C-alpha positions in Angstrom: 25.0 21.2 -61.1 26.6 18.0 -59.7 24.9 15.0 -58.3 23.9 15.4 -54.7 22.6 13.3 -51.7 19.5 14.7 -50.0 18.9 13.8 -46.3 15.5 13.1 -44.7 15.1 12.1 -41.1 12.3 11.2 -38.7 12.0 9.9 -35.1 10.3 6.8 -34.0 7.8 8.9 -31.9 6.4 12.3 -32.6 7.5 13.2 -29.0 9.2 11.5 -26.1 8.7 11.4 -22.4 11.7 10.3 -20.4 10.7 9.1 -16.9 14.1 8.0 -15.7 17.6 9.3 -16.4 17.5 8.2 -20.0 15.3 6.4 -22.5 15.9 4.4 -25.7 14.7 5.7 -29.0 15.2 5.4 -32.8 15.7 7.6 -35.7 15.3 6.8 -39.4 17.6 8.5 -41.8 16.8 8.4 -45.5 19.5 9.3 -48.1 18.2 10.1 -51.6 21.0 10.2 -54.1 20.0 12.5 -56.9 21.7 12.6 -60.3 21.1 16.3 -60.8 22.7 17.8 -63.9 22.7 14.5 -65.8 25.8 13.2 -64.1 26.9 9.9 -65.6 27.3 6.8 -63.4 30.8 5.7 -62.6 32.8 3.5 -65.0 33.3 0.0 -63.8 36.6 -1.8 -63.4 35.5 -5.4 -62.6 37.1 -8.8 -61.9 35.0 -12.0 -62.0 36.6 -14.7 -59.8 34.8 -17.9 -60.7 35.0 -21.4 -59.1 35.7 -24.1 -61.8 36.3 -27.0 -59.4 34.8 -30.5 -60.1 31.6 -29.9 -58.1 30.7 -27.0 -60.5 29.9 -29.7 -63.1 26.9 -31.0 -61.0 23.5 -30.5 -62.6 21.3 -30.5 -59.4 18.4 -31.9 -61.3 18.3 -29.0 -63.7 19.9 -30.8 -66.7 22.5 -28.0 -66.9 25.8 -28.0 -65.0 26.4 -25.3 -62.3 29.3 -23.9 -64.4 27.2 -23.7 -67.5 24.5 -21.8 -65.6 27.1 -19.4 -64.3 28.5 -18.9 -67.7 25.1 -18.1 -69.1 24.3 -15.8 -66.1 27.6 -13.9 -66.5 27.0 -13.6 -70.3 23.6 -12.0 -69.7 24.9 -9.7 -66.9 27.8 -8.2 -69.0 25.2 -6.9 -71.4 24.4 -4.4 -68.7 27.9 -2.9 -68.9 29.1 -0.1 -71.2 31.9 -0.1 -73.8 34.2 1.9 -71.5 33.8 -0.5 -68.6 36.5 -3.2 -68.2 36.3 -6.8 -67.0 38.9 -9.4 -66.0 38.1 -13.1 -65.4 39.9 -15.3 -63.0 39.3 -19.1 -62.8 40.2 -21.0 -59.6 40.0 -24.6 -58.3 43.1 -26.3 -57.0 45.1 -23.4 -58.5 44.0 -20.1 -60.0 44.7 -18.4 -63.3 43.9 -15.0 -65.0 42.1 -16.3 -68.1 41.2 -12.8 -69.2 43.3 -9.8 -68.2 41.3 -6.5 -67.8 39.6 -6.0 -71.1 37.3 -3.1 -72.2 33.7 -4.1 -72.9 34.1 -2.6 -76.4 35.8 -5.9 -77.1 32.8 -7.9 -75.9 33.4 -10.7 -78.4 36.7 -11.6 -76.8 35.2 -11.5 -73.3 32.3 -13.8 -74.4 34.7 -16.2 -76.0 36.7 -16.6 -72.9 33.6 -16.9 -70.7 32.3 -19.7 -73.0 35.5 -21.8 -72.6 36.5 -21.0 -69.0 36.6 -24.7 -68.2 39.3 -25.3 -70.9 42.2 -23.4 -69.3 45.0 -24.9 -67.3 43.2 -25.0 -63.9 43.2 -28.3 -62.0 39.6 -29.0 -60.9 40.6 -31.1 -57.9 40.3 -28.5 -55.2 39.1 -25.0 -54.1 41.7 -22.3 -53.6 39.5 -19.2 -53.4 42.4 -17.3 -51.7 44.5 -17.6 -54.8 41.6 -16.5 -57.0 40.8 -13.5 -54.9 44.5 -12.4 -54.9 44.6 -12.5 -58.7 41.3 -10.7 -59.0 42.4 -7.9 -56.7 45.7 -7.6 -58.7 43.8 -7.3 -62.0 41.5 -4.5 -60.8 44.4 -2.6 -59.2 46.2 -2.6 -62.6 43.1 -1.1 -64.3 42.1 1.3 -61.5 41.8 5.0 -62.3 39.7 8.2 -61.5 36.1 8.0 -62.4 36.0 4.2 -62.1 34.5 1.9 -59.4 36.8 -1.1 -58.8 34.9 -4.2 -57.9 35.7 -7.9 -57.4 32.8 -10.5 -57.7 33.7 -13.9 -56.3 31.6 -17.0 -56.8 32.1 -20.4 -55.2 30.2 -23.6 -54.4 32.5 -25.2 -51.9 34.8 -25.0 -48.9 38.1 -23.4 -49.6 41.7 -23.6 -48.3 43.4 -20.4 -47.1 40.5 -19.0 -45.2 42.6 -16.7 -43.1 44.3 -15.3 -46.2 40.8 -14.8 -47.7 40.0 -12.6 -44.7 43.2 -10.7 -45.0 42.6 -10.0 -48.7 39.1 -8.8 -47.9 40.5 -6.3 -45.4 43.1 -5.2 -48.0 40.3 -4.6 -50.5 38.5 -2.3 -48.1 41.7 -0.4 -47.4 42.3 0.1 -51.1 38.6 1.1 -51.8 38.1 -2.0 -53.9 34.5 -3.2 -53.5 33.7 -6.8 -52.9 30.7 -9.1 -53.7 30.7 -12.8 -52.8 28.2 -15.4 -54.0 27.7 -18.9 -52.6 26.2 -21.5 -54.9 24.4 -24.5 -53.4 24.9 -25.6 -49.8 28.5 -26.7 -49.4 30.2 -23.3 -49.2 31.3 -21.8 -45.9 28.6 -19.3 -45.2 30.3 -17.8 -42.1 33.4 -17.2 -44.2 31.6 -15.5 -47.0 29.6 -13.3 -44.7 32.9 -12.4 -42.9 34.5 -11.5 -46.3 31.5 -9.3 -47.2 31.7 -7.5 -43.8 35.5 -7.1 -43.8 35.4 -5.7 -47.4 32.4 -3.6 -46.7 30.6 -5.5 -49.4 27.7 -7.9 -49.7 27.0 -11.6 -50.2 24.4 -13.6 -52.1 23.0 -17.2 -51.8 22.2 -19.0 -55.1 19.8 -21.9 -54.9 21.1 -24.5 -57.3 17.8 -26.2 -57.7 16.3 -23.2 -59.4 17.7 -23.1 -62.9 17.3 -19.3 -63.4 18.5 -18.2 -60.0 22.1 -17.6 -61.0 21.0 -15.4 -63.9 18.6 -13.5 -61.7 21.2 -12.7 -59.1 24.0 -11.9 -61.6 21.7 -9.5 -63.4 20.6 -7.9 -60.1 24.2 -7.3 -59.0 25.4 -6.0 -62.3 22.4 -3.6 -62.6 23.3 -2.2 -59.1 27.0 -1.8 -60.2 26.1 -0.1 -63.4 23.9 2.4 -61.5 26.6 3.4 -58.9 27.2 7.1 -58.8 28.6 7.8 -55.3 31.6 6.0 -53.7 33.2 6.1 -50.3 30.0 7.4 -48.7 30.2 8.2 -45.0 27.6 9.4 -42.5 29.1 11.7 -39.8 26.9 11.9 -36.7 27.7 14.6 -34.1 25.5 14.0 -31.0 24.9 16.8 -28.5 25.7 16.5 -24.7 24.4 13.3 -23.1 23.1 11.9 -26.3 24.4 8.4 -27.1 24.5 6.7 -30.5 24.5 3.0 -29.7 24.4 1.5 -33.1 23.9 2.3 -36.8 22.2 -0.1 -39.2 21.4 0.0 -42.8 17.8 -1.3 -43.4 17.3 -0.6 -47.1 18.2 -2.1 -49.6 19.3 -4.8 -47.1 19.8 -5.1 -43.4 23.2 -4.9 -41.9 25.1 -3.4 -39.1 27.5 -0.7 -40.3 31.1 -0.3 -39.2 31.7 2.9 -37.3 34.6 4.9 -36.0 34.9 7.7 -33.5 32.6 8.2 -30.6 33.6 9.0 -27.0 33.2 12.7 -27.5 34.2 12.6 -31.2 31.8 12.5 -34.2 30.7 9.0 -35.0 31.5 8.0 -38.6 29.5 5.2 -40.3 30.9 3.7 -43.5 28.1 3.4 -46.1 30.0 2.2 -49.1 28.6 3.0 -52.5 25.2 4.5 -53.5 23.2 4.2 -56.7 21.9 7.2 -58.6 18.3 7.9 -57.7 17.9 4.9 -55.4 17.2 5.9 -51.8 18.8 4.0 -48.9 17.7 4.0 -45.3 19.4 3.7 -41.9 18.2 3.2 -38.3 20.1 4.9 -35.5 19.7 3.4 -32.0 19.7 6.3 -29.5 19.8 6.8 -25.8 18.2 10.2 -24.9 18.6 12.0 -21.5 15.8 13.5 -19.4 15.0 17.1 -20.4 12.4 19.8 -19.9 9.5 20.0 -22.4 10.5 21.5 -25.7 12.0 20.8 -29.1 15.7 19.9 -29.1 18.4 19.2 -31.7 20.0 15.9 -30.5 22.6 15.5 -33.2 24.0 17.0 -36.4 24.1 14.7 -39.5 26.5 15.2 -42.5 27.1 12.8 -45.4 30.3 13.0 -47.4 31.0 11.2 -50.6 33.1 10.9 -53.8 31.7 11.3 -57.3 34.6 9.4 -58.8 37.2 12.1 -59.2 38.7 11.6 -55.7 37.3 14.9 -54.4 35.1 14.7 -51.3 31.7 16.3 -51.5 29.4 17.0 -48.6 25.7 17.5 -47.9 26.4 20.0 -45.2 25.2 19.5 -41.7 21.5 19.0 -40.9 19.9 18.7 -37.4 18.2 15.7 -36.0 15.5 17.0 -33.7 12.9 15.6 -31.2 10.1 17.0 -29.1 10.1 16.3 -25.4 6.7 16.2 -23.7 6.5 15.0 -20.1 2.7 14.4 -20.3 3.3 11.2 -22.4 4.8 9.5 -25.4 3.8 10.8 -28.9 2.4 8.8 -31.8 4.6 6.0 -33.3 5.8 6.7 -36.9 4.6 3.7 -38.9 7.4 3.9 -41.4 10.1 3.8 -38.7 8.3 1.1 -36.8 8.2 -1.0 -40.0 12.0 -1.0 -40.3 12.5 -1.7 -36.6 10.3 -4.8 -37.1 12.6 -5.9 -39.9 15.7 -5.4 -37.7 14.1 -7.4 -34.9 13.5 -10.4 -37.2 17.1 -10.0 -38.5 18.4 -10.2 -34.9 16.2 -13.1 -34.1 17.6 -14.9 -37.1 21.1 -14.5 -35.7 19.9 -16.2 -32.5 18.2 -19.0 -34.6 21.4 -19.7 -36.5 23.4 -19.9 -33.3 20.9 -22.3 -31.7 21.0 -24.5 -34.8 24.8 -24.5 -34.9 24.8 -25.5 -31.2 22.2 -28.2 -31.9 20.0 -26.6 -29.2 16.7 -27.8 -30.6 14.5 -26.3 -27.8 16.0 -22.8 -28.3 15.8 -23.1 -32.1 12.1 -24.0 -31.9 11.5 -21.1 -29.5 13.2 -18.5 -31.7 11.6 -19.9 -34.9 8.2 -19.6 -33.2 9.0 -16.0 -32.2 9.9 -15.2 -35.8 6.8 -16.9 -37.1 4.6 -14.9 -34.7 6.4 -11.6 -35.5 6.1 -12.3 -39.2 2.3 -12.9 -38.9 1.9 -9.6 -37.2 3.9 -7.8 -39.9 1.6 -9.4 -42.6 2.4 -9.8 -46.4 5.7 -8.0 -46.3 7.1 -10.7 -44.0 5.4 -13.6 -45.8 8.7 -15.2 -46.9 10.3 -14.9 -43.5 7.1 -16.4 -41.9 7.1 -19.3 -44.3 10.8 -20.1 -43.7 10.3 -20.0 -39.9 7.5 -22.6 -40.3 9.8 -24.7 -42.5 12.4 -24.7 -39.7 9.8 -25.8 -37.2 8.6 -28.6 -39.5 12.1 -29.9 -40.0 12.9 -29.8 -36.3 9.6 -31.6 -35.4 10.1 -34.2 -38.1 13.8 -35.1 -37.6 15.3 -32.8 -35.1 17.6 -31.2 -37.6 17.3 -28.2 -39.9 18.6 -28.8 -43.5 21.5 -26.7 -44.7 19.4 -25.4 -47.6 16.7 -24.1 -45.2 19.4 -22.5 -43.0 20.8 -20.6 -45.9 17.4 -19.6 -47.2 16.4 -18.3 -43.7 19.7 -16.3 -43.4 19.3 -14.9 -46.9 15.7 -13.8 -46.4 16.4 -12.2 -43.0 18.8 -9.6 -44.4 16.5 -8.5 -47.2 14.1 -5.6 -46.5 10.6 -6.3 -47.9 9.7 -3.0 -49.5 5.9 -2.9 -49.7 4.1 0.4 -49.7 2.4 1.5 -46.5 -1.4 1.5 -46.6 -3.1 4.7 -47.5 
């Protein structure tokens, strides 16, 4: 037996009453990747692209330079890799250099030696050319790519970079070549909009590392490498085939993090959402925004769902099609599904955060206060699972009331927290 993905689905309401021509609704789709038959996780073909510019020598009150903390974090993270995995290391600042070509983890002593002296290579620390670093990282993983391996570039920077447009082009190329992409911003001086763009264009993800917390870099590196080591499914796609007059307005991932997914098709054709990679035995969840037409009472299939994926050999596998169904009842709306409602609450805070960031960027203090107050109230209603989001909204309000400006650190913390789904169990 091979690994499979199981599909569970549920509607926002047990039944729906459509008074007008159409009504909005939501569906929750859960994908449960199962490693049946003892299928091994994919091998990893990684490139670490690390900023070694002058600012990486700052200690931020921790007594240890940023670069040293990153070296320690990377050293701990590579312990999660297996002997057959490979790792390349690229250092960049004013220029970029491959300081370690793709090397199997079976030669861990060589990798650790290079990591420990990454600041001693011929890289001029007087600048930040992330574009050059990314280009070299992509080239290294392309050289070592092969069936059964996940190709991944992990980029870390603590500053603004030259060549922003080239960075974006390289991220798009990575997506086209099925090379996965993670970007990490250290401190507060990096261009958050650029890094988020790169993660979106490359169908990857981004992280914020708080430099004032000495162990934060290691925590995030370990988290990311554990995810990578558990990957068993690549190039995962959700195919949604709505029936007549059913509209799929948007598809969002809500677990493990919240993000809007890139889609293709529609207008009479199946809608295809790109899901990226999935880990073995780790469920993911998605919210579909729907528009449903008026219909007589009864149970209806409103769409067919199918998930396709690759187990590393280049051959597409499928779950087969399953129906998404809803009950129509003209007498009134049915019960609200608490699990679906919980994820919709998270998405609403995520969208409010976008508005908050825009208001802060435009220096619109009144609007920023209004949105932060809305997030605070919404978080209070959601309770413990939104505690961090509520606390950060209050921090925004305190800073606005005290000096009229929100610190860069608070903005990044708010943005980082908004995308994370707080997974607490439902009561009972």
